[in-house]
PAZAPA-4460 file (N, C-alpha, C; in steps of 0.05 Angstrom, whole numbers, plus 32768, in hexadecimal, padded with zeros to 4 digits):
% residues 184
    n_x    n_y    n_z   ca_x   ca_y   ca_z    c_x    c_y    c_z   seq   type   mol
   80EE   7C33   8071   80FB   7C48   8062   80E7   7C5C   8057     1      M     A
   80D1   7C52   804C   80BC   7C63   8041   80B0   7C74   8057     2      V     A
   80AD   7C68   806F   80A2   7C76   8085   80B4   7C8E   808E     3      E     A
   80CE   7C89   808E   80E2   7C9E   8094   80E1   7CB4   8080     4      T     A
   80DF   7CAE   8067   80DD   7CC2   8052   80C4   7CD2   8055     5      I     A
   80AE   7CC5   805B   8094   7CD3   805F   8096   7CE5   8077     6      A     A
   80A2   7CDC   808D   80A5   7CED   80A5   80B6   7D06   809E     7      E     A
   80CD   7D01   8090   80DE   7D18   8089   80D0   7D2B   8076     8      N     A
   80C1   7D21   8064   80B2   7D33   8051   809D   7D43   8061     9      A     A
   8090   7D36   8074   807C   7D44   8084   8089   7D5A   8095    10      G     A
   80A0   7D54   80A0   80AF   7D68   80B0   80B8   7D7F   809E    11      T     A
   80C1   7D79   8086   80CA   7D8E   8073   80B3   7DA0   806B    12      A     A
   809C   7D94   8065   8084   7DA3   805E   807B   7DB5   8075    13      L     A
   807C   7DAA   808D   8074   7DBA   80A4   8087   7DD2   80A8    14      S     A
   80A1   7DCD   80A5   80B5   7DE3   80A7   80B0   7DF8   8091    15      S     A
   80AA   7DEF   8079   80A6   7E01   8063   808D   7E13   8069    16      L     A
   8078   7E07   8073   8060   7E16   807A   8066   7E2B   8090    17      E     A
   8075   7E23   80A3   807D   7E35   80B9   808E   7E4C   80AE    18      R     A
   80A1   7E46   809D   80B1   7E5B   8091   80A0   7E6E   8080    19      I     A
   808E   7E63   8070   807C   7E73   8060   806B   7E86   8071    20      T     A
   8060   7E7C   8087   8050   7E8C   8099   8061   7EA2   80A6    21      K     A
   8079   7E9C   80AE   808A   7EB0   80BA   8092   7EC5   80A6    22      E     A
   8098   7EBD   808D   809F   7ED1   8079   8087   7EE3   8074    23      R     A
   806F   7ED8   8072   8057   7EE8   806E   8053   7EFB   8085    24      Q     A
   8058   7EF2   809D   8055   7F03   80B5   806A   7F1A   80B4    25      K     A
   8082   7F14   80AB   8097   7F28   80AA   8092   7F3D   8095    26      A     A
   8082   7F37   8080   807C   7F4A   806B   8061   7F59   806F    27      N     A
   8053   7F53   8084   8038   7F5E   8088   8037   7F71   809F    28      T     A
   8028   7F86   809B   8022   7F99   80B0   800E   7F8C   80C3    29      D     A
   8015   7F8A   80DC   8004   7F7C   80F0   7FE8   7F88   80F4    30      G     A
   7FE6   7FA2   80F0   7FCC   7FB0   80F5   7FB9   7FAD   80DD    31      L     A
   7FC3   7FB3   80C6   7FB1   7FB5   80AE   7FB0   7F9B   809E    32      T     A
   7FC4   7F8A   80A1   7FC5   7F72   8091   7FD0   7F77   8075    33      G     A
   7FD7   7F90   806F   7FE4   7F96   8055   8002   7F90   8057    34      L     A
   8010   7F92   8041   802D   7F8F   8042   8038   7FA6   8053    35      F     A
   8051   7FA2   805E   805D   7FB7   806E   8071   7FC7   805D    36      N     A
   807C   7FDB   8068   808E   7FEE   805A   80A7   7FDF   8050    37      K     A
   80B2   7FCE   8061   80CB   7FC0   8059   80C6   7FAF   803F    38      R     A
   80B0   7FA0   803F   80A9   7F90   8027   80A4   7FA3   800F    39      Y     A
   8095   7FB8   8014   8090   7FCA   7FFE   80A9   7FD5   7FF2    40      F     A
   80BC   7FDE   8002   80D5   7FEA   7FF7   80E4   7FD6   7FE7    41      L     A
   80E6   7FBD   7FF0   80F4   7FA8   7FE0   80E5   7FA3   7FC6    42      E     A
   80CC   7FA1   7FC7   80BC   7F9B   7FAF   80BC   7FB3   7F9C    43      R     A
   80BB   7FCB   7FA6   80BB   7FE3   7F95   80D5   7FE4   7F85    44      W     A
   80EC   7FDF   7F91   8106   7FDE   7F83   8104   7FCA   7F6C    45      E     A
   80FA   7FB2   7F73   80F8   7F9D   7F5F   80E5   7FA4   7F48    46      S     A
   80CF   7FB0   7F4E   80BB   7FB7   7F39   80C6   7FCD   7F27    47      E     A
   80D4   7FE0   7F32   80E0   7FF5   7F21   80F5   7FE9   7F0F    48      V     A
   8105   7FD7   7F19   8119   7FCA   7F09   810C   7FBA   7EF2    49      Q     A
   80F7   7FAB   7EF8   80E8   7F9C   7EE4   80DC   7FAF   7ECF    50      K     A
   80D1   7FC5   7ED8   80C5   7FD8   7EC6   80D9   7FE3   7EB2    51      A     A
   80F1   7FE9   7EBC   8106   7FF4   7EAB   810F   7FDF   7E97    52      L     A
   8113   7FC7   7EA1   811C   7FB1   7E8F   8108   7FAB   7E79    53      E     A
   80EE   7FAC   7E80   80D9   7FA5   7E6D   80CD   7FBD   7E5E    54      N     A
   80D9   7FD5   7E64   80D0   7FEE   7E58   80B1   7FF2   7E5B    55      Q     A
   80A8   7FEE   7E74   808C   7FF1   7E7B   808B   8004   7E93    56      R     A
   8076   8013   7E95   8074   8025   7EAC   806C   8017   7EC6    57      P     A
   8073   8022   7EDC   806A   8019   7EF6   8064   8033   7F06    58      V     A
   804E   8034   7F13   8046   804C   7F22   8044   8045   7F3F    59      S     A
   8045   805A   7F4F   8041   8057   7F6C   802E   806D   7F75    60      I     A
   801B   8065   7F86   8009   8078   7F92   800D   8077   7FB0    61      A     A
   8010   808E   7FBC   8013   808F   7FD9   7FFC   80A0   7FE4    62      I     A
   7FF0   8096   7FFA   7FD9   80A3   8006   7FDE   80A8   8024    63      F     A
   7FD2   80BD   802D   7FD3   80C5   8049   7FB7   80CC   8052    64      D     A
   7FAF   80C1   8069   7F94   80C7   8074   7F94   80E4   807D    65      I     A
   7F82   80F3   8073   7F7F   8110   807A   7F77   8113   8097    66      D     A
   7F84   8125   80A5   7F7D   812C   80C0   7F7D   8114   80D3    67      H     A
   7F8F   8101   80CF   7F8F   80E9   80E0   7F97   80F0   80FD    68      F     A
   7FA9   8102   8101   7FB1   8109   811C   7F99   8114   812B    69      K     A
   7F89   8124   811E   7F71   812F   812B   7F5D   8118   8132    70      S     A
   7F5B   8105   8120   7F49   80EE   8125   7F53   80DF   813E    71      Y     A
   7F6D   80DA   813F   7F79   80CC   8157   7F74   80DD   8170    72      N     A
   7F79   80F7   816E   7F77   8108   8186   7F5A   810A   818F    73      D     A
   7F47   8109   817D   7F2B   810B   8183   7F1F   80F1   818E    74      T     A
   7F25   80DB   8181   7F18   80C1   8187   7F2B   80AD   8195    75      F     A
   7F44   80B2   8196   7F57   80A0   81A4   7F66   808E   8190    76      G     A
   7F7C   8083   819A   7F8D   8072   8189   7F80   8058   8181    77      H     A
   7F6F   804D   8192   7F62   8034   818A   7F50   8038   8172    78      V     A
   7F41   804E   8172   7F30   8055   815B   7F41   805C   8143    79      E     A
   7F58   8069   8148   7F6A   8070   8132   7F75   8057   8124    80      G     A
   7F7C   8043   8134   7F85   8029   8129   7F6E   801C   811A    81      E     A
   7F56   801E   8124   7F3F   8013   8116   7F3B   8020   80FB    82      G     A
   7F3F   803B   80FB   7F3D   8049   80E2   7F52   8040   80CD    83      L     A
   7F6A   803B   80D6   7F7F   8031   80C4   7F77   8017   80B8    84      L     A
   7F6B   8005   80C8   7F62   7FEB   80BD   7F4C   7FEF   80A9    85      K     A
   7F39   8001   80AF   7F23   8007   809D   7F2C   8012   8083    86      L     A
   7F3E   8025   8084   7F48   8032   806B   7F58   801E   805A    87      V     A
   7F65   800B   8066   7F74   7FF7   8057   7F62   7FE8   8043    88      A     A
   7F4A   7FE3   804B   7F38   7FD2   803A   7F31   7FDF   801F    89      H     A
   7F27   7FF8   801F   7F21   8004   8005   7F39   8009   7FF4    90      P     A
   7F50   800D   8000   7F69   8011   7FF0   7F6F   7FF7   7FE2    91      I     A
   7F70   7FE1   7FF1   7F76   7FC7   7FE5   7F61   7FBE   7FD2    92      A     A
   7F48   7FC6   7FD7   7F32   7FBD   7FC6   7F2F   7FCE   7FAC    93      G     A
   7F3E   7FE3   7FAA   7F3C   7FF5   7F93   7F52   7FF0   7F7E    94      S     A
   7F63   7FDD   7F83   7F79   7FD7   7F71   7F78   7FBA   7F68    95      V     A
   7F89   7FB4   7F54   7F8A   7F99   7F49   7F97   7F86   7F5D    96      R     A
   7F91   7F6C   7F5C   7F9E   7F59   7F6E   7FBD   7F59   7F6A    97      P     A
   7FC6   7F5F   7F52   7FE3   7F5F   7F4C   7FF1   7F78   7F57    98      S     A
   7FE3   7F8C   7F5F   7FEF   7FA4   7F6B   7FF7   7F9F   7F87    99      D     A
   800A   7FAE   7F91   8014   7FAA   7FAD   800B   7FC1   7FBE   100      V     A
   7FFC   7FBA   7FD3   7FF2   7FCF   7FE6   8001   7FCB   8000   101      V     A
   800B   7FE1   800B   801A   7FDF   8024   8014   7FF6   8036   102      A     A
   8017   7FF2   8050   8016   8008   8063   8033   8013   8064   103      R     A
   8036   802C   805E   8050   8038   805B   805A   8045   8074   104      F     A
   8048   8050   8083   804F   805D   809C   8037   805F   80AE   105      G     A
   8037   8071   80C1   8020   8074   80D3   8005   8072   80C6   106      G     A
   7FFF   8087   80B6   7FE5   8087   80A8   7FE9   8089   808A   107      E     A
   8000   8080   8081   8006   8080   8064   8005   8064   8058   108      E     A
   7FFA   8063   8040   7FF8   804A   8031   8004   804F   8015   109      F     A
   8010   803A   8009   801B   803B   7FEE   8010   8024   7FDE   110      V     A
   800F   802A   7FC4   8006   8015   7FB1   801A   8015   7F99   111      V     A
   8025   7FFD   7F93   8035   7FFA   7F7B   8022   7FF1   7F65   112      I     A
   8021   8000   7F50   8010   7FFB   7F39   8021   7FF2   7F21   113      L     A
   8024   7FD8   7F1E   8035   7FCE   7F08   8028   7FD2   7EED   114      T     A
   8039   7FD5   7ED9   8030   7FDA   7EBD   801B   7FF0   7EBC   115      N     A
   801F   8005   7ECB   800C   801B   7ECD   8019   8036   7EC8   116      T     A
   800F   8045   7EB5   8019   8060   7EB0   8011   8073   7EC6   117      S     A
   801D   808A   7EC6   8016   809E   7EDB   7FF9   80A6   7ED8   118      V     A
   7FEF   80A8   7EBF   7FD3   80B0   7EBB   7FC0   809A   7EC6   119      E     A
   7FC6   8081   7EC0   7FB5   806B   7ECA   7FB8   8069   7EE9   120      A     A
   7FD0   806F   7EF3   7FD4   806F   7F10   7FC3   8084   7F1D   121      G     A
   7FC0   809B   7F10   7FAF   80B0   7F1B   7F92   80A7   7F1C   122      C     A
   7F89   8099   7F08   7F6E   808E   7F08   7F69   807B   7F1F   123      T     A
   7F7D   8069   7F24   7F7B   8056   7F3A   7F7B   8065   7F55   124      V     A
   7F8D   8079   7F57   7F8F   8088   7F70   7F75   8097   7F76   125      A     A
   7F69   80A1   7F61   7F4F   80AF   7F65   7F3A   809C   7F6E   126      E     A
   7F3A   8083   7F63   7F27   806F   7F6C   7F2B   8068   7F89   127      R     A
   7F45   8066   7F92   7F4B   8061   7FAE   7F40   8077   7FBF   128      V     A
   7F46   8090   7FB7   7F3D   80A8   7FC6   7F1F   80A8   7FCA   129      R     A
   7F10   80A2   7FB5   7EF3   80A2   7FB6   7EE9   808B   7FC7   130      A     A
   7EF6   8074   7FC6   7EEE   805D   7FD6   7EF1   8063   7FF4   131      A     A
   7F07   8070   7FFB   7F0B   8077   8017   7EF7   808B   8020   132      V     A
   7EF2   809F   800F   7EDF   80B4   8016   7EC3   80A9   801A   133      E     A
   7EBC   8093   800D   7EA2   8088   8010   7E9F   8075   8028   134      S     A
   7EB4   8072   8038   7EB1   8061   8050   7E9B   806C   8062   135      L     A
   7E8A   805A   806A   7E74   8061   807C   7E71   804B   8091   136      K     A
   7E60   804F   80A4   7E5B   803B   80B8   7E62   8044   80D4   137      G     A
   7E5B   8033   80E7   7E5F   803A   8103   7E7C   803D   810A   138      A     A
   7E8E   802F   80FB   7EAA   8030   8101   7EB7   804A   80F9   139      E     A
   7EAB   8058   80E7   7EB5   8072   80DD   7EA8   8088   80ED   140      V     A
   7EB8   8094   80FF   7EAD   80A7   8112   7EAA   80C3   8106   141      L     A
   7EB6   80C8   80F0   7EB2   80E1   80E1   7EBC   80DC   80C4   142      R     A
   7EB5   80ED   80B1   7EBD   80E8   8096   7EDC   80E6   8093   143      P     A
   7EE4   80D3   8082   7F00   80CD   807F   7F08   80D1   8062   144      V     A
   7F1E   80DF   805D   7F29   80E3   8042   7F47   80DD   8042   145      T     A
   7F51   80D9   802A   7F6E   80D7   8026   7F77   80EA   8011   146      V     A
   7F90   80F1   8012   7F9D   8100   7FFD   7FB2   80EC   7FF1   147      S     A
   7FB7   80F0   7FD7   7FC9   80DE   7FCA   7FDC   80EC   7FB6   148      G     A
   7FF2   80DE   7FB2   8006   80E7   7F9E   800D   80D0   7F8C   149      G     A
   8010   80D5   7F72   8017   80BF   7F5F   802F   80C7   7F4F   150      V     A
   8042   80B5   7F4C   8059   80B9   7F3B   805E   809E   7F2D   151      A     A
   806E   80A0   7F18   8072   8089   7F07   808F   8088   7EFD   152      S     A
   8098   806F   7EF8   80B1   806A   7EEA   80AA   8060   7ECF   153      C     A
   80B4   806C   7EBA   80C9   807F   7EB8   80C0   809C   7EB6   154      P     A
   80A6   80A1   7EB8   809B   80BD   7EB4   80A8   80D1   7EC7   155      H     A
   80AA   80CB   7EE1   80B4   80DE   7EF4   80D2   80DA   7EFA   156      D     A
   80DB   80C2   7EF9   80F8   80BC   7EFE   80FC   809E   7EF7   157      A     A
   8115   8096   7EF6   811B   8079   7EF1   8127   806C   7F09   158      V     A
   812A   807A   7F1E   8135   806F   7F37   811E   806B   7F4B   159      D     A
   811C   8054   7F57   8106   804D   7F69   8103   8062   7F7F   160      A     A
   8119   8069   7F8C   8118   807D   7FA2   810D   8098   7F98   161      K     A
   8116   80A0   7F81   810E   80BA   7F76   80F0   80BA   7F6F   162      L     A
   80E6   80A4   7F64   80CA   80A2   7F5D   80B9   80A4   7F77   163      V     A
   80C2   8096   7F8B   80B4   8096   7FA5   80B4   80B3   7FB0   164      L     A
   80CB   80C0   7FAF   80CC   80DC   7FB8   80B9   80EE   7FA9   165      E     A
   80B7   80EA   7F8E   80A5   80FA   7F7E   8088   80F5   7F87   166      Q     A
   8080   80DC   7F8C   8065   80D6   7F95   8060   80E3   7FB0   167      A     A
   8074   80E3   7FC1   8071   80EF   7FDB   806D   810E   7FD9   168      D     A
   807D   811A   7FC7   807A   8137   7FC3   805E   813D   7FB8   169      K     A
   8054   812C   7FA7   8039   8130   7F9B   8023   812C   7FB1   170      K     A
   8028   811A   7FC3   8016   8116   7FD9   8014   8130   7FEA   171      L     A
   802B   813C   7FF0   802B   8154   8000   801E   816B   7FF0   172      Y     A
   8021   816B   7FD6   8014   817F   7FC6   7FF6   817C   7FC8   173      H     A
   7FEC   8164   7FC8   7FCF   815F   7FCB   7FC6   8168   7FE6   174      A     A
   7FD5   8164   7FFB   7FCD   816D   8016   7FCD   818B   8017   175      K     A
   7FE1   8198   800B   7FE3   81B5   800C   7FCD   81C2   7FFA   176      Q     A
   7FC3   81B3   7FE7   7FAF   81BE   7FD5   7F92   81B9   7FDF   177      S     A
   7F8F   81B0   7FF7   7F75   81AD   8003   7F6D   8192   800C   178      G     A
   7F7D   817E   8009   7F78   8162   8012   7F61   8155   8002   179      R     A
   7F5E   813B   8007   7F49   812B   7FF9   7F4C   812E   7FDB   180      N     A
   7F64   812B   7FD1   7F69   812D   7FB5   7F82   811D   7FAE   181      R     A
   7F86   8119   7F94   7F9E   810B   7F8A   7FAE   811E   7F79   182      V     A
   7FC8   811F   7F7D   7FD9   8130   7F6E   7FEC   811F   7F5D   183      S     A
   7FEF   8126   7F44   8001   8118   7F31   8016   812A   7F27   184      V     A
***
C-alpha cells in the first residue's frame, strides 16, 4: 500500500512539473525568453486593479527599438532576431526583479513597474534607454537605441487599457521628437 501511494505521489509530482513547464512556456516569448504579450496583458489588468484597491501607483514603460526595420533590411532577419535577444537583456537588467518585462510586439517591449509613480517610472525608463544605448560588442552591428513612453495609474488614467494607450502615445511622441528618448 505504501508503495502504491509513493508511485501515485511520484506520478502526481511529475504531472505537476510538466504542467508548470507548459504554463511557463505558454507565458514566455520563445525568442527573447521574456514574458509574452498575452501574459503581460493579463498581468497588467491585475496590477492596475491591485494598485487601485491599495491606492498605490503602478506605471508602465513601453519601448520600441529605433530604426529596427532598417537594421533588418541592412543585416537580415537573423541578425534582427539576434538584436531583439540582445536588447531584452539590458531592459530586464535595468528593472527590479518584481517588475514584469515582456515582449509586446515585433520590436516593442513593455515593463510593468509596480508601486511606482510616473516620475519614478521615467527614471527607470531613462535607465533602460541608457543601458540599451550602451550595448557594444561584435553582435551589435551598429549603434542601437530605443524610444520610450511612460504612463501611470492613477496619474494618467484609472483604466488599464487607457493607461497603456497613454504610454503608447508617449512612445510615439518620443519617436517624433527625435528618437532615443523617453516621453512622459
